[in-house]
VOGU-3710 file (C-alpha; in Angstrom, 3 decimals, decimal comma):
1> mdyevvvgle> 168,481/122,215/105,572  166,017/119,359/106,823  162,115/120,251/107,669  160,037/118,542/110,109  156,093/118,516/109,333  153,719/119,950/111,475  149,924/118,867/111,088  146,709/119,796/113,090  143,290/118,709/112,258  139,756/119,860/112,623
11> vhaelstesk> 137,319/116,853/112,275  133,722/117,735/111,745  131,409/114,934/112,686  127,548/115,041/111,990  125,644/113,736/114,977  123,128/111,010/114,610  120,181/112,719/116,342  116,467/112,077/115,336  116,152/115,850/114,377  118,129/118,913/113,700
21> iycscknefg> 119,990/120,869/116,391  117,699/123,872/116,575  114,436/122,724/114,943  112,288/119,597/114,821  113,120/118,846/110,983  114,392/115,372/110,601  117,981/114,784/110,576  117,959/112,517/107,386  120,192/112,355/104,361  119,517/111,526/100,878
31> fevntrccpi> 116,110/113,148/100,495  114,840/115,341/97,479  116,241/118,718/97,884  114,666/121,381/100,187  112,468/118,671/101,774  114,147/118,404/105,066  114,101/122,099/106,030  111,677/124,501/107,821  111,808/128,350/108,325  114,190/127,851/111,481
41> ctgmpgtlpt> 116,813/126,254/109,858  116,437/128,280/106,770  116,823/131,487/108,723  113,483/133,121/108,362  112,948/136,531/109,999  110,905/136,123/113,315  111,952/132,671/114,101  113,558/131,089/117,281  115,887/128,263/117,508  115,485/125,755/120,490
51> lnekvieyav> 118,536/123,555/121,456  118,273/119,903/120,948  119,164/118,388/124,243  120,827/115,164/122,549  123,211/117,041/120,841  124,774/118,364/124,376  124,732/114,453/125,370  126,608/113,033/122,364  128,987/116,014/122,413  129,728/115,523/126,404
61> kmglalhcdi> 129,988/111,892/125,509  132,812/112,377/122,899  134,621/114,937/125,255  134,638/112,450/127,907  135,807/109,518/125,697  138,823/111,938/124,702  139,786/112,836/128,292  138,407/116,372/128,120  137,348/118,937/130,651  133,883/119,605/130,355
71> nqickqdrkn> 132,911/123,252/130,720  129,431/122,751/132,919  128,515/126,545/132,049  129,089/127,596/128,593  127,182/129,465/125,736  126,840/129,551/122,142  127,892/132,228/119,733  127,236/133,409/116,238  130,012/133,179/113,567  129,236/135,932/111,079
81> yyypdlpkay> 130,283/135,465/107,428  128,496/135,540/103,866  128,234/132,546/101,768  125,334/131,371/99,625  124,623/128,086/101,299  124,279/130,077/104,793  120,740/131,629/104,794  121,140/133,713/107,966  124,387/135,056/107,132  125,785/133,650/110,381
91> qisqfdiplc> 126,400/130,199/111,817  125,571/129,167/115,532  128,686/128,029/116,979  130,928/128,288/120,156  133,766/130,615/120,379  135,746/131,333/123,583  133,900/128,653/125,824  133,909/125,200/124,158  131,669/122,424/125,647  134,923/120,298/125,767
101> ekgyvdvlvd> 138,512/121,294/125,969  142,135/120,150/127,000  141,806/116,562/126,192  143,846/113,896/124,308  143,808/110,693/122,443  146,256/107,850/122,299  146,809/106,372/118,785  148,842/103,596/117,226  151,407/104,104/114,432  153,505/101,106/113,762
111> gkekrigvtr> 152,806/99,482/116,697  153,816/102,461/118,961  151,711/104,628/120,850  151,580/108,542/120,523  149,497/110,889/122,585  147,800/113,549/120,483  146,180/116,558/122,257  142,719/117,679/121,761  142,527/121,612/121,944  138,453/121,693/121,892
121> ihieedagkl> 135,266/119,950/120,838  132,367/122,456/120,250  128,933/121,843/119,068  127,372/123,835/115,985  125,003/123,790/113,003  126,015/122,600/109,609  125,434/125,045/106,614  123,421/123,855/103,184  125,081/122,590/100,251  125,512/124,178/96,690
131> lhndnfagsl> 124,644/122,150/93,714  126,575/122,191/90,706  125,579/120,786/87,312  126,173/121,206/83,589  122,343/121,155/83,075  121,745/124,576/84,595  123,708/127,599/84,610  125,365/128,915/88,058  124,758/127,188/91,144  121,486/125,982/93,050
141> vdfnrcgvpl> 121,274/125,675/97,048  119,918/122,904/98,898  119,175/123,567/102,529  118,499/120,008/103,698  121,740/120,203/105,453  121,276/123,290/107,281  120,934/122,970/111,017  122,193/119,547/110,873  124,139/118,916/114,345  127,845/118,805/114,184
151> ieivseadmr> 130,840/118,547/116,689  133,978/119,908/115,560  136,930/118,195/117,065  140,155/120,492/116,900  143,511/118,814/117,614  146,705/120,192/118,939  149,497/120,436/116,069  150,982/117,214/117,604  151,266/115,244/114,510  154,487/115,042/112,575
161> saqeakayle> 153,505/112,986/109,561  150,785/112,143/107,167  150,642/108,693/108,538  150,304/109,808/112,067  147,495/111,908/110,919  145,814/109,007/109,301  146,024/106,813/112,241  144,538/109,875/114,508  141,430/110,335/111,898  141,080/106,270/112,075
171> tirsilqyld> 141,022/106,406/115,756  138,521/109,446/115,962  136,028/107,698/113,574  136,311/104,616/115,439  135,521/106,217/118,789  132,552/107,852/117,082  131,161/104,731/115,738  131,844/102,841/119,155  129,837/105,660/121,276  127,088/105,155/118,573
181> isdckmqegs> 126,780/108,987/118,010  127,672/109,297/114,335  127,613/107,085/111,400  130,914/108,421/109,929  129,668/108,149/106,400  132,560/110,243/104,569  130,645/109,561/101,325  127,581/111,495/102,661  129,678/114,108/104,332  128,976/112,781/107,756
191> ircdvnvsvm> 132,398/113,136/108,840  134,884/115,639/107,154  138,402/117,103/108,158  140,307/120,254/107,442  144,308/120,080/107,618  146,594/122,474/108,840  150,056/121,865/107,702  153,201/123,956/108,496  156,909/123,084/108,216  159,934/124,178/110,453
201> pkgsdvfgtr> 163,491/123,432/110,487  164,572/120,068/112,246  165,171/120,704/115,978  163,401/123,887/116,087  160,427/124,499/118,437  158,999/127,439/116,609  156,354/126,348/114,058  156,171/127,779/110,439  153,183/129,444/109,062  150,505/127,333/108,629
211> cemkninsfs> 148,022/126,654/105,205  144,789/125,045/105,773  143,512/122,418/103,366  139,628/122,052/102,266  137,571/119,856/100,518  139,171/116,337/101,731  136,905/113,725/101,274  138,902/110,862/102,462  141,526/109,501/104,908  143,880/108,475/102,108
221> gavraiefea> 143,164/111,962/100,591  144,094/113,723/103,818  147,399/111,835/103,593  147,893/112,713/99,839  146,962/116,275/100,793  149,284/116,716/103,866  152,162/115,057/101,726  151,550/117,447/98,983  151,224/120,674/100,976  154,589/120,085/103,232
231> nrqiqilkeg> 156,552/119,319/99,886  155,086/122,475/98,311  155,907/124,533/101,475  159,593/123,267/101,683  160,216/124,024/98,153  159,390/127,405/98,542  161,733/127,704/101,482  164,202/126,169/99,982  164,112/128,591/96,795  164,222/131,372/99,237
241> gtisqetrrw> 160,526/132,375/99,308  158,050/132,902/102,473  154,967/131,102/103,304  151,761/132,750/103,158  149,065/131,942/105,472  146,162/130,999/103,365  143,095/128,473/103,008  143,817/126,078/100,084  141,330/123,617/98,163  142,350/120,226/97,690
251> ddskvesftl> 141,729/118,520/94,187  142,436/114,879/94,887  142,142/114,036/91,223  144,563/116,145/90,322  146,838/115,591/93,398  147,639/119,281/94,027  146,111/122,275/95,820  144,925/125,849/94,799  144,645/128,890/96,866  140,840/129,835/97,812
261> rtkedahdyr> 141,500/132,771/99,940  143,799/134,409/102,604  143,084/132,683/105,896  140,608/134,463/108,324  141,347/134,998/111,912  138,762/134,861/114,674  138,124/138,484/114,750  137,301/138,483/110,887  134,085/136,435/112,026  132,726/139,007/114,282
271> yfpepdllti> 131,902/136,469/116,959  129,317/137,478/119,528  127,071/135,447/122,088  124,107/133,939/120,728  121,283/136,255/122,244  118,087/133,576/121,203  119,591/130,772/123,129  119,837/130,191/127,045  123,296/129,599/128,711  124,142/125,460/128,706
281> vlddayidri> 124,491/124,525/132,396  125,420/120,873/133,325  125,395/119,301/136,518  128,015/116,823/137,856  125,338/114,083/138,096  124,553/114,407/134,385  128,153/114,210/133,409  128,533/111,180/135,493  125,613/109,437/134,148  127,007/109,838/130,486
291> reqipelpnv> 130,406/108,582/131,903  128,932/105,561/132,691  127,378/104,906/129,451  131,133/104,970/127,778  132,479/101,358/126,697  135,807/100,285/126,315  137,019/102,543/123,501  138,807/100,846/120,256  142,075/102,269/120,648  142,223/100,979/124,395
301> kisrylrefg> 141,020/97,632/122,987  143,463/97,671/120,278  146,211/98,114/122,655  144,889/95,492/125,009  144,732/92,756/122,294  148,463/93,280/121,167  149,367/93,026/124,822  147,113/90,280/126,157  146,663/88,083/123,036  149,764/88,830/121,046
311> lsqvdasllv> 148,182/89,857/118,069  149,475/92,034/115,191  148,022/95,844/115,121  146,754/95,039/111,618  144,752/92,009/112,974  143,788/93,800/116,146  142,648/96,942/114,158  140,556/94,754/111,719  139,083/92,760/114,460  138,070/96,295/116,682
321> edpekaklfe> 136,597/98,141/113,748  133,577/95,903/113,936  132,314/95,777/117,765  130,450/92,428/116,833  133,652/90,900/115,481  135,425/92,207/118,651  132,656/91,016/120,818  132,701/87,333/119,155  136,522/86,950/119,652  136,740/87,981/123,491
331> dtvakkqcsp> 133,675/85,622/124,004  135,209/82,761/122,103  138,759/83,244/123,607  137,072/83,377/127,395  136,164/79,933/126,705  139,829/78,909/127,039  139,409/76,097/124,483  141,691/77,298/121,756  144,354/79,695/121,008  143,531/83,606/120,515
341> ksvcnwilgd> 145,439/83,731/117,200  143,185/80,718/115,864  140,114/82,610/116,875  141,450/85,853/115,197  142,136/83,847/111,922  139,024/82,186/111,478  136,991/85,490/112,234  138,931/87,480/109,748  139,235/84,643/107,193  136,297/82,234/106,738
351> iskqmnekmq> 133,781/84,274/108,838  134,483/87,475/107,363  134,300/85,986/103,781  130,865/84,415/104,648  129,687/88,022/105,651  130,917/89,521/102,476  129,593/86,800/100,316  126,080/87,063/101,956  126,219/90,904/102,708  125,073/89,965/106,155
361> alseinisae> 126,011/91,272/109,625  127,916/89,044/111,981  124,614/88,957/114,160  122,908/87,305/110,984  125,206/84,387/110,696  124,479/81,430/112,802  127,645/81,353/114,675  128,375/81,763/118,446  131,234/81,740/120,654  130,404/78,253/122,050
371> slsellalie> 129,966/76,899/118,445  133,287/78,526/117,173  135,363/77,528/120,359  134,284/73,939/120,170  135,106/73,976/116,302  138,494/75,377/116,859  139,150/73,113/119,715  138,471/70,028/117,368  141,057/71,566/114,667  143,653/72,134/117,308
381> sgkisnatgk> 143,424/68,870/119,295  143,900/67,080/115,940  140,611/65,512/115,742  139,530/66,948/112,709  141,817/68,445/109,894  141,630/72,183/109,050  139,959/71,280/105,724  137,558/69,225/107,652  136,885/72,310/109,942  135,788/74,255/106,968
391> tvfeemlisd> 133,366/71,855/105,862  131,801/71,750/109,303  131,589/75,437/109,475  129,701/75,217/106,362  127,309/72,850/107,728  126,961/74,669/111,065  125,892/77,820/109,120  122,835/75,941/107,529  121,707/73,958/110,680  121,732/74,661/114,477
401> kmpsiivkek> 123,848/71,714/115,279  127,355/71,920/117,304  130,279/71,053/115,502  130,971/67,947/117,648  127,567/66,477/116,543  128,299/67,496/113,074  131,538/65,502/113,315  130,075/62,366/114,693  126,911/61,887/112,162  129,382/62,549/109,081
411> gfiqisdegq> 132,014/60,340/110,505  134,535/63,127/110,178  136,996/62,077/113,001  140,487/62,432/112,009  142,810/59,236/111,990  145,841/59,820/113,942  146,735/56,285/114,957  150,295/55,686/113,605  149,940/51,963/113,038  146,272/52,557/111,124
421> lgtivqdvlk> 148,063/55,215/108,816  151,357/53,358/108,539  149,195/50,584/106,813  147,643/52,944/104,635  150,770/54,641/103,802  152,532/51,410/102,651  149,751/50,375/100,356  149,754/53,947/98,651  153,736/53,499/98,234  153,246/50,091/96,700
431> nnqksiedyh> 150,968/51,439/93,794  152,954/54,516/93,235  156,812/53,572/92,680  157,004/56,297/89,882  156,287/58,878/92,434  159,122/57,538/94,865  161,511/57,532/91,993  160,459/61,314/91,245  161,051/62,278/94,840  164,424/61,011/94,947
441> ngktnalgfl> 165,309/62,501/91,725  164,664/65,938/93,051  161,014/66,332/92,210  159,696/67,654/95,716  156,158/68,176/94,392  156,031/64,271/94,338  155,629/64,161/98,061  152,619/66,286/97,981  151,278/63,998/95,345  151,789/61,099/97,792
451> vgqcmkatkg> 150,207/62,790/100,633  147,340/63,499/98,475  146,787/60,013/97,596  147,007/59,028/101,217  144,093/61,386/102,095  142,010/59,926/99,339  142,658/56,608/100,760  141,330/57,667/104,184  138,591/59,623/102,530  139,847/62,882/103,909
461> qgnpakmkei> 140,186/61,686/107,403  143,884/60,919/107,891  146,070/63,221/109,781  148,322/64,820/106,935  151,001/65,936/109,064  151,316/62,265/110,606  151,111/60,755/107,213  153,900/62,948/105,558  155,859/61,964/108,737  155,553/58,598/107,875
471> llklig> 156,062/58,868/104,323  159,388/60,616/104,801  160,388/57,889/107,154  159,598/55,108/104,502  161,054/56,756/101,317  163,898/58,096/102,913
//
């Protein structure tokens, strides 16, 4: 029997607010343990939480970006469970009335668009972090992360492969970054995901029993976890067994998972309305004001680049993942002096190389849409060669001069006159009879040598394509 994989994802994203969700502690990562916490976020008796309004704004912004309905009247709830990193023995979250629900996001998989449903987005506080080390027995707890604001984005079970799940995760991350509401640093835990996997016979519309995978620390890890879990379940079913609903811990180093506990249902958490916080009430004007702040989102931008500029999905994605690169691309193309493909190649090639070598952002490099457009126009028109263009580009980075001025001052104008080039080629051929014989004897690299000699004779200013054409005519 053939099986189909069914995947749903729960993405937890830490929001980049200045303070935590219910207290005034700084929302900062990387500080000494237990130095960014207070009686409120550590759950001391008698303390009262106060909701950070910025958390609502950021969550609504993400909800609108994912085409969700916004519940203008909603509440917060207590999710009760016992764990050493949860000092209150409950987490303030949202249960039956989330802030955002019934949305969707379109993702690209192998150039094809697929719509993934978004069940809900709700706000909640993060728990602390358990510390394990060989230098001490047992475990210690760092409460710095307690009260860090989170949004949990829950997808529908609409994904049918690990690759679709990866495309969804990458799209969610890029939208969060474009909205500037989360830094999405997986190495710091600011974006995490739990994966729900089940399998069902192909052609069936009845989902199998799902298992949840935790401890997934990268998108590539999510792909491996999904593939492992799907294969595990299929093997059990083929051997006549049944799948138990459970939570499993993924070990990426071993590329396998282990049972953590049987899966809890909502009633196990004994949800009830949070009595210490007021009802959240949002009016239409508030939502409209946030809607106006949303830019063109990266998944929409990628689809437009494919459609309008004929870029590949890979190139479009690489451009769009950095908003500064996307802006330079669009501003340069808007000058209408050079082809979009040429602009894309230079941004992803020479300009990105410069950024990586100097460890600089694009805004720190001395390049503008005007200067890049002019440089590429000089190359495409044949006035300078591509190799000369690279030399001009390097000069542009250390001066404020436009490419045309550099070309004029350095005498870089490419020689394309056939009469002038013909004379140079004939002189080269007179002095390289052996290379002509080698070419006639089948040594095709001799032609490259002759073109190189012609370039040398023109001090790099000859049009290599035209010189090659003339050489082929003269040597037959």
